[in-house]
C-alpha positions as CSV (number, residue, x, y, z in Angstrom):
1,M,-35.2,-50.0,-16.1
2,S,-35.7,-47.8,-12.9
3,R,-36.4,-49.3,-9.7
4,N,-39.7,-47.2,-9.3
5,L,-40.8,-48.6,-12.8
6,L,-40.0,-52.1,-11.7
7,L,-42.0,-51.6,-8.5
8,T,-45.0,-50.1,-10.4
9,L,-45.0,-53.0,-12.8
10,G,-44.7,-55.5,-9.9
11,L,-47.7,-53.9,-8.1
12,T,-49.5,-53.8,-11.4
13,A,-49.2,-57.5,-11.8
14,A,-50.4,-58.2,-8.2
15,L,-53.4,-55.8,-8.8
16,A,-54.3,-57.5,-11.9
17,A,-55.2,-60.7,-10.0
18,V,-57.8,-58.8,-7.9
19,C,-58.8,-55.7,-9.9
20,P,-58.4,-55.6,-13.7
21,E,-59.8,-52.1,-13.9
22,G,-57.2,-50.8,-11.4
23,A,-54.5,-52.8,-13.2
24,A,-55.2,-51.1,-16.5
25,L,-54.9,-47.7,-15.0
26,A,-51.7,-48.5,-13.3
27,A,-50.5,-50.0,-16.6
28,R,-51.4,-46.9,-18.5
29,K,-49.4,-44.9,-16.0
30,A,-46.5,-47.1,-16.1
31,S,-46.3,-47.1,-19.8
32,T,-46.2,-43.4,-20.1
33,A,-43.6,-43.1,-17.2
34,Q,-40.3,-41.8,-18.3
35,P,-37.1,-41.4,-16.4
36,A,-36.8,-37.8,-15.1
37,A,-33.4,-37.3,-16.8
38,A,-34.8,-38.4,-20.2
39,S,-36.7,-35.1,-20.9
40,D,-36.7,-31.6,-19.3
41,S,-39.9,-30.6,-20.9
42,P,-43.1,-30.7,-18.8
43,P,-45.6,-33.5,-19.3
44,A,-48.4,-33.1,-21.9
45,A,-51.3,-31.0,-20.7
46,D,-53.8,-33.6,-22.0
47,A,-52.4,-36.5,-20.1
48,P,-55.4,-37.9,-18.0
49,A,-53.3,-39.7,-15.4
50,A,-51.5,-36.5,-14.4
51,A,-54.7,-34.6,-14.3
52,Y,-56.6,-37.0,-12.0
53,D,-56.0,-36.4,-8.4
54,F,-57.7,-39.5,-6.9
55,G,-60.3,-37.6,-4.8
56,G,-57.6,-35.1,-3.5
57,L,-55.3,-38.0,-2.4
58,L,-52.6,-37.6,-5.1
59,G,-49.2,-36.6,-3.5
60,L,-50.3,-36.9,0.2
61,D,-47.7,-38.5,2.5
62,Q,-48.7,-41.4,4.6
63,D,-49.8,-39.4,7.8
64,H,-52.1,-37.1,5.7
65,A,-53.5,-40.1,3.8
66,R,-54.2,-41.8,7.0
67,A,-55.9,-38.7,8.4
68,R,-58.1,-38.6,5.3
69,L,-58.9,-42.4,5.0
70,G,-58.3,-43.8,8.5
71,P,-56.1,-46.8,9.1
72,P,-55.8,-49.2,6.3
73,D,-57.1,-52.7,6.6
74,L,-54.0,-54.1,5.1
75,A,-50.7,-52.2,4.5
76,Q,-47.8,-53.7,2.3
77,A,-44.5,-52.1,1.6
78,Q,-41.7,-53.0,-0.6
79,G,-38.7,-51.0,-1.7
80,A,-39.7,-47.6,-2.6
81,G,-43.5,-48.4,-2.8
82,A,-46.4,-49.4,-0.7
83,M,-50.1,-50.4,-1.2
84,W,-52.8,-49.9,1.4
85,T,-56.1,-51.8,1.2
86,F,-59.3,-50.3,2.6
87,R,-62.3,-52.6,2.9
88,Q,-65.5,-50.5,2.4
89,R,-69.1,-51.8,2.4
90,N,-69.3,-51.7,-1.5
91,C,-65.7,-51.8,-2.7
92,A,-62.1,-52.4,-1.9
93,L,-60.0,-49.3,-2.2
94,F,-56.2,-49.7,-3.2
95,V,-54.1,-46.8,-2.5
96,F,-50.6,-46.8,-4.0
97,F,-47.6,-45.0,-2.6
98,R,-44.1,-44.4,-4.0
99,A,-41.0,-42.4,-2.9
100,D,-38.6,-40.6,-5.0
101,A,-35.0,-40.7,-4.0
102,G,-34.7,-39.3,-0.6
103,Q,-38.4,-38.4,-0.2
104,P,-41.2,-39.8,2.0
105,L,-43.7,-42.2,0.5
106,K,-46.6,-40.3,-1.2
107,V,-49.9,-41.3,-2.8
108,S,-49.2,-42.0,-6.5
109,G,-52.4,-43.7,-7.5
110,A,-55.5,-45.6,-6.5
111,A,-57.9,-48.3,-7.7
112,A,-61.3,-49.8,-6.8
113,G,-62.1,-53.5,-6.6
114,Q,-64.9,-55.8,-5.7
115,R,-65.6,-56.1,-2.0
116,R,-67.1,-59.5,-2.5
117,R,-67.0,-62.0,-5.4
118,G,-70.1,-61.5,-7.7
119,L,-70.7,-57.9,-6.8
120,Q,-70.3,-55.1,-9.4
121,V,-67.1,-53.2,-9.1
122,P,-68.0,-49.5,-8.4
123,T,-66.2,-46.7,-10.0
124,L,-63.0,-45.5,-8.4
125,E,-64.6,-42.1,-7.8
126,A,-67.5,-43.8,-5.9
127,C,-65.2,-45.9,-3.9
128,I,-62.9,-43.0,-2.7
129,A,-66.1,-41.1,-1.9
130,E,-67.4,-43.9,0.3
131,A,-64.0,-44.1,2.1
132,L,-63.7,-40.4,2.6
133,R,-67.3,-40.2,3.9
134,D,-66.9,-43.1,6.2
135,Q,-63.7,-41.7,7.7
136,A,-65.4,-38.3,8.2
137,Q,-68.3,-39.9,10.0
138,A,-65.9,-41.9,12.2
139,V,-64.0,-38.8,13.1
140,S,-67.3,-37.0,13.9
141,G,-68.4,-39.8,16.1
142,R,-71.2,-41.1,13.8
143,S,-71.4,-44.6,12.8
144,R,-71.9,-46.1,9.4
145,P,-75.5,-46.4,8.5
């Protein structure tokens, strides 16, 4: 089993405790992951995880992700992966990074979770949009409403 797959499975287990919706997305991605050497054919065109770009974050390195989202409230790194947590007003945004051999960490996925117990979990799209909007306002000097 590859190190990246083990890291993905470990982060999925940790995420399951706080965000079942995000864990399901990560688990689907991990279950369809194949080692690069196993097949030279391109991934299926209808694979939803490959088509979803997480609000334009997919593939960004940490510097570009920080420029788009601002500094994370919590950053954890282990091995060839990392997870950043952003505490928004209406959600918690989890951004996942992984590094291929000799490459920098890049965004590989994201998930949305409850900001506070008892609140409804917003969609991932809504949580990313809130984070991007808040950072754009912070950069332009406007504060949150």
